[in-house]
C-alpha positions in Angstrom: 0.0 0.1 0.0 2.8 2.4 0.8 4.5 1.6 -2.5 1.3 2.5 -4.4 1.1 5.7 -2.2 4.7 6.8 -3.1 4.2 6.0 -6.8 1.0 8.0 -6.7 2.8 11.0 -5.0 5.6 10.9 -7.5 3.1 11.0 -10.4 1.3 13.8 -8.8 4.5 15.8 -8.3 5.6 15.3 -11.9 2.1 16.4 -13.2 2.3 19.5 -10.9 5.8 20.3 -11.9 5.1 19.7 -15.6 1.9 21.8 -15.6 3.5 24.6 -13.8 6.7 24.6 -16.1 4.5 24.5 -19.3 1.5 26.7 -18.5 2.6 29.4 -15.9 2.7 33.0 -16.8 4.2 34.4 -13.6 7.6 34.0 -11.7 7.1 34.4 -7.9 9.7 35.9 -5.6 12.0 33.4 -4.2 10.4 30.4 -6.0 11.0 28.0 -8.9 13.1 30.1 -11.4 12.4 29.7 -15.2 15.2 27.6 -16.5 16.8 27.5 -19.9 14.7 24.7 -21.4 11.4 26.0 -20.0 9.1 28.8 -21.3 6.6 31.3 -19.7 3.5 31.8 -21.7 1.1 34.7 -21.4 -2.6 33.8 -20.2 -4.0 33.3 -23.7 -0.6 32.1 -25.2 -0.3 35.3 -27.3 3.4 35.5 -26.2 6.0 33.4 -24.7 9.4 34.1 -22.8 12.1 31.6 -23.2 15.9 31.3 -23.8 17.2 31.0 -27.4 20.0 31.3 -29.7 19.6 33.5 -32.7 20.5 32.3 -36.3 23.8 30.3 -36.4 24.8 31.6 -32.9 25.5 29.4 -29.9 25.1 32.2 -27.5 21.7 32.1 -25.3 19.5 35.1 -24.9 16.3 35.5 -22.8 13.6 36.9 -25.2 9.8 37.3 -25.7 8.2 35.9 -28.9 4.9 36.6 -30.5 2.9 33.6 -31.5 4.3 32.5 -35.0 7.3 34.8 -35.1 10.7 33.2 -35.2 12.4 36.5 -34.1 12.2 37.7 -30.6 10.2 41.1 -30.0 12.1 41.9 -26.9 15.4 40.7 -25.3 16.6 41.0 -21.7 20.4 40.4 -22.2 21.3 41.6 -25.6 24.6 43.0 -24.3 25.4 40.1 -22.2 24.8 36.7 -23.9 25.2 33.5 -22.0 27.7 30.9 -23.3 25.9 27.8 -22.3 22.4 26.5 -21.2 23.0 27.2 -17.4 20.8 30.4 -17.4 17.7 30.8 -15.5 15.5 33.8 -14.8 14.1 34.7 -11.3 12.9 37.2 -8.8 15.4 37.5 -6.0 14.8 38.1 -2.4 15.2 41.9 -2.9 12.5 41.9 -5.6 15.0 42.2 -8.3 14.4 40.4 -11.7 17.6 38.8 -12.8 19.2 36.1 -15.0 21.6 33.7 -13.1 24.0 31.5 -14.9 27.4 29.7 -14.3 29.4 32.9 -14.9 27.4 35.2 -12.7 24.1 37.1 -13.0 22.5 39.8 -15.2 20.3 42.3 -13.5 17.2 42.9 -15.7 15.0 45.3 -13.4 18.0 47.7 -12.5 15.7 50.5 -11.5 13.3 48.7 -9.3 13.4 49.3 -5.4 13.6 46.9 -2.9 10.4 44.7 -2.6 9.2 41.9 -0.5 6.3 40.3 -2.2 7.0 40.7 -5.9 6.3 38.8 -9.1 7.0 38.9 -12.6 4.2 38.3 -15.1 4.2 37.9 -18.9 0.9 39.7 -20.1 -1.1 39.1 -23.4 0.1 42.3 -24.9 3.7 41.1 -24.7 4.7 43.3 -21.6 6.8 41.6 -19.1 5.8 43.3 -15.8 7.4 43.0 -12.3 4.9 44.2 -9.7 4.8 44.4 -5.9 1.7 42.6 -4.4 -0.4 43.2 -1.4 -1.0 40.2 1.1 -4.4 40.0 -0.4 -3.2 39.4 -3.7 -4.1 42.7 -5.2 -1.3 44.7 -7.0 0.4 47.4 -4.9 2.4 49.0 -7.7 4.5 48.4 -10.9 8.3 48.1 -10.1 9.3 47.7 -13.7 8.1 46.6 -17.2 9.7 45.6 -20.5 7.6 48.2 -22.4 9.8 50.9 -20.9 13.0 49.2 -22.4 12.1 48.2 -26.1 14.7 46.5 -28.1 14.2 46.6 -31.9 10.4 46.0 -31.9 7.5 48.4 -31.4 4.3 46.6 -30.1 0.9 47.8 -29.6 0.9 50.0 -26.3 4.5 50.7 -26.3 5.9 54.3 -26.6 8.4 56.2 -28.7 9.4 59.3 -27.3 10.7 61.0 -24.2 9.7 61.5 -20.5 10.5 65.1 -19.6 10.5 64.4 -15.8 13.0 61.5 -15.9 14.8 62.2 -19.1 14.0 58.5 -20.0 13.9 57.8 -23.8 11.5 55.2 -25.4 13.6 54.1 -28.5 14.3 51.1 -30.8 17.8 50.1 -31.7 18.3 47.5 -34.4 20.4 44.2 -34.1 23.9 44.3 -35.5 23.1 41.3 -37.7 20.5 38.5 -37.9 22.9 36.4 -35.6 23.7 39.2 -33.2 21.1 41.0 -31.2 23.5 43.3 -29.5 22.5 47.1 -30.2 23.3 48.1 -33.7 24.0 51.7 -35.0 20.4 52.6 -36.1 18.1 54.0 -33.5 14.5 55.3 -33.9 12.9 57.6 -31.1 11.4 61.0 -30.3 13.3 64.0 -31.2 15.5 64.9 -28.2 14.8 68.6 -28.8 11.3 68.0 -27.7 9.6 68.4 -31.3 6.6 66.4 -32.4 8.4 64.0 -34.6 10.2 60.9 -34.9 13.9 60.6 -35.8 16.3 57.7 -36.7 19.9 58.1 -35.9 22.8 56.2 -37.7 26.1 56.2 -35.8 24.8 59.2 -33.7 23.7 61.4 -36.7 20.4 62.2 -37.8 19.4 59.8 -40.7 15.8 60.0 -41.1 13.0 62.2 -39.8 9.1 61.7 -39.9 8.0 65.3 -40.1 5.9 67.1 -37.6 2.5 65.3 -36.4 -0.4 67.0 -37.7 -3.9 66.0 -38.0 -3.4 62.4 -37.2 -0.1 61.6 -39.2 3.4 62.7 -39.6 4.1 65.2 -42.5 6.9 63.2 -44.2 5.4 59.7 -43.3 1.7 59.5 -44.4 2.1 55.7 -44.0 1.9 56.3 -40.2 -1.7 57.4 -40.1 -4.6 55.6 -38.3 -7.0 53.3 -40.3 -9.7 51.0 -39.3 -7.2 48.4 -38.0 -4.2 50.3 -36.5 -4.9 53.5 -34.6 -1.9 55.8 -33.9 -1.7 58.3 -31.1 0.7 61.1 -30.4 0.6 62.4 -26.8 2.2 65.6 -26.0 2.1 67.5 -22.8 4.5 69.1 -20.2 5.5 65.8 -18.8 6.0 63.6 -21.9 5.9 63.1 -25.7 5.4 60.0 -27.4 3.8 57.9 -30.2 1.8 54.9 -29.4 -0.7 52.7 -31.3 -3.5 50.2 -30.9 -4.9 47.4 -33.1 -8.5 46.5 -33.6 -9.7 43.0 -34.7 -6.4 42.1 -36.6 -3.6 39.6 -35.9 -0.7 40.9 -33.9 0.8 43.9 -35.8 4.0 45.5 -34.9 7.0 47.5 -36.3 10.7 46.5 -36.3 13.8 48.4 -37.1 16.3 46.1 -39.1 20.2 46.3 -39.3 19.7 48.1 -42.5 17.9 50.9 -40.9 14.6 50.2 -42.5 11.5 50.1 -40.3 9.1 47.2 -41.5 5.6 46.3 -40.5 4.6 42.7 -39.9 3.5 40.6 -42.8 6.5 41.8 -44.8 4.9 45.1 -45.7 7.6 48.0 -45.9 6.1 51.0 -44.0 8.6 53.8 -43.5 12.2 54.9 -43.2 13.3 53.1 -46.4 16.6 55.1 -46.8 19.0 52.2 -47.7 22.2 54.2 -46.8 21.2 57.0 -49.2 23.9 59.0 -51.1 21.4 61.3 -52.3 18.3 62.9 -50.5 15.1 61.1 -50.9 11.9 62.8 -49.2 12.6 62.5 -45.4 16.0 60.7 -45.8 19.1 62.9 -45.0 21.8 62.9 -47.7 24.9 60.9 -46.8 28.2 62.7 -47.0 30.8 61.0 -49.2 34.3 62.2 -50.1 35.1 63.8 -53.3 36.5 60.5 -54.7 33.1 59.0 -54.5 31.3 61.3 -56.9 30.6 58.7 -59.7 28.0 56.2 -59.3 29.1 53.1 -57.6 27.7 50.0 -55.8 29.2 46.9 -54.2 29.0 43.5 -55.8 28.7 40.7 -53.3 30.9 37.7 -54.2 32.0 34.4 -52.6 35.8 34.1 -52.4 38.8 35.8 -50.7 41.3 38.5 -51.4 45.0 37.9 -52.0 46.3 39.8 -49.1 45.1 40.5 -45.6 44.9 44.2 -44.8 43.2 46.7 -42.5 40.8 45.3 -39.7 38.6 47.3 -37.5 39.2 44.7 -34.7 38.8 47.3 -31.8 34.9 47.4 -32.5 33.1 44.1 -33.1 29.7 46.1 -32.9 30.2 47.3 -36.5 27.6 45.9 -38.8 28.2 45.1 -42.5 26.4 48.5 -43.3 28.8 50.3 -41.0 31.6 48.4 -42.7 30.3 49.6 -46.1 30.3 53.1 -44.8 34.2 52.9 -43.7 35.0 51.5 -47.3 33.1 54.4 -48.9 34.7 57.0 -46.7 38.2 55.7 -47.6 39.1 56.5 -51.2 41.6 53.7 -51.5 38.9 51.0 -50.5 37.8 48.5 -53.1 36.3 45.9 -51.1 35.0 45.1 -47.5 33.8 42.1 -45.5 32.7 41.2 -41.9 35.5 39.8 -39.7 33.2 37.0 -38.3 30.7 34.6 -39.7 27.9 36.1 -37.7 28.2 39.3 -39.6 30.1 41.7 -37.1 33.3 43.4 -37.3 34.9 45.0 -40.5 37.8 44.5 -42.8 38.6 46.7 -45.9 40.9 46.2 -48.9 42.7 48.7 -50.9 43.7 48.9 -54.6 46.8 46.9 -54.0 44.8 43.7 -53.4 42.6 41.6 -55.8 39.8 39.2 -55.5 40.0 35.5 -56.3 37.8 32.6 -56.1 38.9 29.1 -55.8 38.2 25.6 -54.0 40.7 26.8 -51.4 39.1 30.1 -50.7 37.4 30.7 -47.3 34.0 31.2 -49.0 33.6 34.7 -47.4 31.1 37.1 -48.6 33.4 39.9 -50.2 31.7 43.1 -51.3 33.7 44.5 -54.4 33.4 48.1 -55.4 31.9 48.5 -58.8 31.4 51.9 -60.6 29.2 52.7 -63.6 32.3 53.5 -65.7 33.8 50.2 -64.9 30.7 48.3 -65.7 30.6 50.1 -69.0 34.2 49.1 -69.7 33.6 45.4 -69.1 30.9 45.6 -71.8 33.3 47.1 -74.2 36.1 44.8 -73.3 33.8 41.8 -74.0 32.7 43.1 -77.4 36.3 43.8 -78.3 37.3 40.3 -77.4 34.4 38.8 -79.5 35.4 40.9 -82.5 39.2 41.5 -82.5 40.8 39.0 -80.1 43.3 39.0 -77.3 45.8 41.3 -78.9 43.4 44.1 -79.7 41.9 43.8 -76.2 45.3 44.4 -74.6 46.1 47.3 -76.9 42.7 48.9 -76.0 43.2 48.4 -72.2 46.6 50.0 -72.4 45.3 53.0 -74.3 42.4 53.4 -72.0 44.6 53.2 -68.6 47.0 55.9 -70.3 44.0 58.2 -71.2 42.4 57.7 -67.8 45.5 58.6 -65.9 45.8 61.8 -68.1 42.1 62.6 -67.6 42.4 62.3 -63.8 45.6 64.5 -63.8 43.8 67.0 -66.1 40.8 67.1 -63.9 42.9 67.8 -60.8 44.8 70.5 -62.8 41.4 72.0 -64.0 40.1 71.9 -60.5 43.1 73.7 -59.2 43.2 76.4 -61.9 39.5 77.1 -61.4 40.0 77.4 -57.7 43.1 79.6 -58.1 41.2 81.9 -60.6 38.3 82.3 -57.9 40.9 83.2 -55.4 43.3 85.3 -57.5 42.7 88.6 -55.9 43.3 87.0 -52.4 46.3 84.5 -52.9 49.8 85.6 -54.0 51.7 83.8 -56.7 52.6 80.4 -56.1 56.2 79.5 -55.2 57.1 82.8 -53.7 57.9 81.6 -50.3 60.5 78.9 -51.0 63.7 80.7 -49.7 65.0 79.6 -46.4 65.1 83.2 -45.1 61.3 83.9 -45.9 58.8 84.7 -43.3 55.2 85.8 -43.8 54.7 89.4 -42.4 52.1 90.9 -45.0 48.6 90.8 -43.7 46.7 91.7 -46.8 47.1 88.5 -48.8 47.1 84.9 -48.4 50.3 83.0 -49.7 50.4 80.0 -51.8 52.4 77.0 -50.5 53.5 73.9 -52.3 52.7 70.5 -50.6 56.4 69.7 -50.4 57.0 72.9 -48.3 54.1 72.0 -46.1 55.3 68.5 -45.7 58.8 69.6 -44.9 57.4 72.1 -42.2 55.3 69.3 -40.5 58.1 66.6 -40.8 55.7 65.0 -43.3 52.6 65.3 -41.4 54.3 63.6 -38.3 52.0 62.4 -35.5 54.3 64.1 -33.1 53.5 67.5 -34.7 49.8 66.9 -34.5 47.9 69.5 -32.4 44.4 68.0 -32.6 41.5 67.3 -35.0 38.1 68.9 -35.8 35.3 68.6 -38.3 37.7 70.0 -41.0 40.5 67.5 -40.4 43.7 67.2 -38.3 45.8 70.2 -37.4 49.6 70.1 -37.2 52.3 72.4 -35.8 55.0 73.5 -38.6 58.1 75.5 -38.8 59.0 77.4 -41.8 62.6 77.3 -43.1 63.1 80.9 -41.6 62.0 79.5 -38.2 58.5 81.0 -38.2 55.9 78.7 -36.2 52.6 78.0 -38.1 49.5 75.9 -37.5 48.4 73.7 -40.5 44.8 72.5 -41.0 44.6 69.7 -43.7 41.4 68.9 -45.1 40.5 65.3 -44.3 39.0 63.2 -47.3 36.5 61.8 -44.7 35.5 65.4 -43.5 31.9 66.6 -44.1 33.4 70.0 -45.2 34.5 70.6 -48.7 35.4 73.3 -51.3 32.8 75.6 -50.2 34.1 75.9 -46.6 37.7 76.0 -47.9 37.1 78.8 -50.2 34.7 80.6 -47.6 37.5 80.5 -45.2 40.2 81.9 -47.4 37.9 84.7 -48.7 36.7 85.7 -45.4 39.8 85.7 -43.2 41.9 87.3 -45.8 39.5 90.4 -45.8 39.3 90.5 -42.0 41.8 92.1 -39.8 41.2 92.4 -36.0 43.4 91.6 -33.0 40.8 89.0 -31.8 40.6 87.2 -35.1 43.0 84.4 -35.9 45.2 85.3 -38.9 45.2 83.0 -42.1 48.8 83.1 -43.6 48.4 80.9 -46.6 46.9 77.8 -48.3 47.9 74.8 -50.4 45.9 73.4 -53.4 47.5 70.3 -55.0 45.5 67.2 -56.4 43.2 66.0 -53.7 45.1 67.9 -51.0 43.7 71.2 -49.4 45.5 72.7 -46.6 45.1 76.1 -44.7 48.1 77.8 -42.9 47.5 79.9 -39.8 49.5 82.0 -37.3 50.5 79.4 -34.6 48.7 79.9 -31.2 50.8 78.3 -28.4 48.0 78.0 -25.9 45.7 76.0 -28.2 42.0 76.5 -27.8 39.9 77.9 -24.9 38.2 74.3 -24.3 41.7 72.9 -23.7 41.8 75.0 -20.5 38.2 75.5 -19.6 37.1 71.8 -19.5 40.2 70.3 -18.0 40.3 70.0 -14.3 44.0 70.1 -14.1 44.4 73.1 -16.4 41.2 75.1 -15.5 42.8 76.8 -12.4 45.2 78.5 -15.0 42.2 80.7 -15.9 41.8 83.0 -13.0 39.4 86.0 -12.7 42.1 88.3 -14.5 42.2 86.5 -17.7 38.6 85.2 -18.0 36.9 88.6 -18.3 39.7 89.5 -20.9 38.8 86.4 -22.9 35.0 87.3 -22.7 35.6 90.9 -23.7 38.0 89.9 -26.4 35.5 87.5 -28.0 32.8 90.1 -27.8 35.0 92.8 -29.5 35.8 90.3 -32.2 32.1 89.6 -32.9 31.4 93.4 -32.8 34.0 93.8 -35.6 32.4 91.1 -37.6 28.8 92.3 -37.2 29.4 96.1 -37.5 33.0 97.3 -38.6 34.4 94.9 -40.9 34.6 95.4 -44.7 32.0 92.4 -44.8 29.1 91.8 -42.4 29.8 88.4 -41.2 27.9 86.0 -39.1 30.1 83.3 -37.8 27.5 80.6 -37.1 29.9 78.2 -35.2 31.1 80.2 -32.2 32.2 77.8 -29.4 35.0 77.1 -27.0 37.0 75.0 -29.3 37.1 77.8 -32.0 38.4 80.4 -29.5 42.3 80.2 -29.9 44.7 81.6 -27.1 47.9 83.3 -27.8 50.9 83.2 -25.4 49.3 85.7 -23.1 45.8 84.0 -23.2 44.4 86.7 -25.5 41.5 85.2 -27.5 41.3 84.9 -31.1 38.1 83.7 -33.1 38.8 81.0 -35.5 37.2 78.6 -38.3 35.2 80.7 -40.6 34.3 77.7 -42.9 30.6 78.0 -41.7 30.5 81.8 -41.7 27.7 83.7 -43.7 28.3 87.1 -45.4 25.4 89.6 -45.2 24.6 92.4 -47.4 25.2 96.0 -45.9 21.4 96.5 -45.2 20.6 92.6 -44.7 19.6 91.6 -41.1 18.2 88.2 -41.3 18.1 85.4 -43.9 16.8 81.8 -44.3 19.1 78.9 -45.1 18.3 75.3 -46.0 21.7 74.3 -44.8 21.9 74.4 -41.0 25.5 74.0 -39.8 27.0 74.6 -36.4 27.4 72.7 -33.1 24.6 71.1 -30.9 24.1 73.3 -27.7 25.4 76.6 -29.2 22.6 77.0 -31.8 19.8 79.6 -31.3 16.5 78.1 -31.5 15.2 80.1 -34.4 18.3 78.9 -36.5 18.2 75.2 -35.4 14.5 74.9 -36.0 13.6 77.3 -38.9 17.1 78.0 -40.4 16.8 81.6 -39.7 20.3 83.2 -39.4 21.2 86.8 -38.2 23.6 88.5 -36.0 21.5 87.3 -32.9 22.5 83.8 -33.9 26.0 84.8 -32.9 24.7 86.5 -29.8 23.0 83.4 -28.6 26.2 81.4 -29.1 28.3 84.0 -27.3 25.9 83.8 -24.4 26.4 80.0 -24.1 30.1 80.6 -24.3 30.0 83.3 -21.6 28.3 81.0 -19.0 30.8 78.2 -19.9 33.6 80.5 -19.0 32.1 81.7 -15.9 31.2 78.1 -14.8 33.9 76.0 -16.3 31.1 73.7 -17.2 29.9 72.4 -20.9 26.4 73.5 -21.9 25.6 70.1 -23.3 26.2 68.2 -20.0 23.3 67.6 -17.5 23.1 69.4 -14.2 20.1 68.0 -12.6 19.7 64.4 -11.1 15.7 64.4 -11.6 15.8 65.5 -15.2 18.7 66.4 -17.6 18.8 70.2 -17.5 21.7 71.7 -19.6 23.9 74.6 -18.4 21.3 77.3 -19.7 18.5 75.8 -17.8 20.7 75.2 -14.6 21.8 78.9 -14.7 18.2 80.1 -15.2 17.1 77.9 -12.2 19.7 79.4 -9.9 18.8 82.9 -11.1 15.3 82.5 -10.3 16.1 81.0 -6.9 18.6 83.9 -6.1 21.5 81.5 -5.9 23.2 82.5 -9.2 26.8 82.8 -7.7 26.7 78.9 -7.3 27.2 78.7 -10.8 30.7 80.3 -10.5 33.6 77.8 -11.2 34.6 76.3 -7.9 38.3 76.7 -9.1 38.0 80.5 -8.8 39.1 81.9 -5.4 36.9 83.7 -3.0 38.5 87.1 -3.8 37.1 87.2 -7.3 34.7 90.1 -7.6 31.1 88.6 -7.1 29.4 91.7 -8.5 31.3 91.3 -11.8 30.7 87.6 -11.9 27.1 88.2 -11.3 27.0 90.7 -14.0 28.5 88.4 -16.5 25.9 85.7 -15.8 23.1 88.2 -16.1 24.5 89.3 -19.6 24.9 85.6 -20.6 21.2 84.8 -19.8 20.2 88.0 -21.8 22.1 86.6 -24.7 20.3 83.1 -24.8 16.8 84.5 -24.7 14.3 82.5 -26.6 13.3 85.3 -29.0 15.9 87.1 -31.1 14.4 90.6 -30.4 14.9 90.0 -26.7 18.8 89.4 -27.1 21.1 92.6 -27.1 23.4 93.3 -30.0 27.0 92.6 -29.5 27.6 96.4 -29.3 25.3 96.5 -26.4 27.0 93.4 -24.8 30.4 95.0 -24.8 28.8 98.2 -23.4 27.2 96.1 -20.7 30.4 94.3 -19.9 32.6 97.3 -19.8 30.3 99.9 -18.1 29.7 98.9 -14.4 27.2 101.8 -13.8 24.8 100.7 -16.5 21.8 98.9 -14.8 21.0 95.5 -16.7 17.5 94.3 -17.2 16.3 91.1 -15.8 16.4 88.1 -18.2 13.3 86.1 -19.3 13.0 82.4 -19.2 15.8 81.4 -21.9 15.6 78.9 -24.6 17.0 75.8 -22.9 16.7 72.1 -23.9 16.3 68.7 -22.4 19.3 66.7 -23.1 19.2 63.1 -24.2 19.6 60.2 -22.0 23.2 59.3 -23.0 24.6 62.6 -22.4 22.5 63.0 -19.1 23.7 59.7 -17.8 27.4 60.7 -18.7 26.9 64.1 -17.0 25.5 62.6 -13.8 28.9 60.6 -13.3 30.9 63.8 -13.9 29.0 66.6 -12.1 28.3 67.0 -8.4 26.6 70.0 -8.2 23.2 69.0 -9.4 21.5 68.2 -6.2 19.8 71.6 -6.1 16.9 71.2 -8.5 13.2 71.9 -8.1 10.4 70.0 -9.5 8.4 73.3 -10.5 10.5 74.4 -13.3 8.6 74.9 -16.4 10.2 73.9 -19.7 10.0 75.7 -23.0 9.2 73.2 -25.8 10.6 73.9 -29.3 8.9 73.3 -32.5 10.6 71.1 -35.1 12.5 72.3 -38.1 
């Protein structure tokens, strides 16, 4: 009898274990975890949670799957895969949701507080929710939910946008490849500037915009409009802005961003953001910037084989997808082929023109993407025609003739481009070759002198790394010494730079005609083949940001030289706006573009983005918005309206940075990511504005003068241009202590994005004083 009872007990326990393993939708705190071979199913089996290995990968991930879908719609550990099947998911004794495995654990609900009666439930909408329960079984509150942390899939009820109170962004980030779900380089979410539109970023740059939400749809994306089956809603208030949607009487419908940057709807229907790494603008897609060498039509032909020589590998970053690898090849003028480093499609390797493709039985059978141009394609057709008609000898003769003509043509194009550029600048540049003697020094300030590439290479020790001073958007900057001993700074246009001939000519034409003690002097230039170089006077103390944002060097800027820098920059802008031969708007004023001489006197540099105005012209519209995030005035960033007040706004940001020693685009609030402008305004409103002062300044610094500078800075960053002073008024307010300043209005400050906010919180310790009552100005989209 006892034996029968034991058998019955074993069967009952096995049945109970099997049912609970197969059918349960909840993980209880401190009880049976969900192991690698088990699944958690929602109440009506709409979704399941389980461990899986994507594609050909052996790594294990915890993911949520929709019924009938082979790809996970959400992944808990996309950055920390498990190497074996030892993983299990549980709610620990502190109420934290975590994955345990042989190598350690992965915390999923990292923001949840400690809870004593918690459970995690997979719901029928696909949301995995961690809740704290009351003793009577009712819900006390939600601790964490997967809908707040989407991966690459947008489900009904999810949000895409931003929470202004916390700074949290709801966004989707693609997989690197079909086998690797780690975050790729395409992300879609709400505009971080707070406008009513969606944005896709690729490698951190804006790649696609939906246009503003209007009458139930986005202007550039009519596909994202409500119908009888899918109902979109865009919620916008002072606390949050986000897009969400619901479905009605249709199978599960969702949107997914793929490693190509395309967003697709379920059932294989392309919906929006079909940019395909565009080289040319197409509707809402942004134009991809390519070097001059990629002007001709080209594409990449995928072949199976190998290259005859191993070459450059980007091994330091295995998060590169095949599309990022293509971009690296396109940006390198010598690249003729690229491939992934691994079989799962990550990493990057490129080959130059010194290698060639081959295919044989001994090849590694890799997918090699070979560069093909329209000209090469046409030549192949002619080659085959000549082979058919005239044979091998005639073909060889034709190829030789073609290569010779091509070489001459390329040389002729380079010479023609050089002659055209020299002709446009003939009134500015002195005759080539004039400064080749060892005793020569450049003294004349009225003209820009022409240098040969050989003399530039000699001055910089062949562009030696030891001579490199830094690198900006234009390209690297080197220190050089002329044969006569004069020190110079040399800026070399990089082929990968987004700037080109327009900025190059703009800088030469502008600086040559502008002479002021607070403007950097352009001494010369070099134009030879693909090389374009600018030669400046050498500034031994580099740029202002080199001192201002370095904790070890910032103390060298005391309250004797900081006002001199502020006033010097202001005087330079007054000259540009009022007294120069040309009325000039700089458009890219920032700390890195303020150079300092031996005595820390400031000089404004980098006029590649500058805009020339007519004598009576005060305002203009531009379709090409250039500059630096954090320094742009709202009317320029959103509507493309440029005026002298554009520079005034940038100067106001710079002034606040000089006084505080802090960057504007960092975050200065633990509860929400306010930038420096918002932080200064909050301190001003609370009567604590002197707390903005750099802690490295001693107590003997004149508090009235510092308070005055902050007042002027806030006046310069006013939301409306008409509320900002002119630079002439700014100089008057800074130099005349007896002038009574008006109180500023609420400035135009921005909510920072989550990544920058998190970085700032690690660096800044002043943000503890932050009120919850501060109202935020919301900016409209451009």
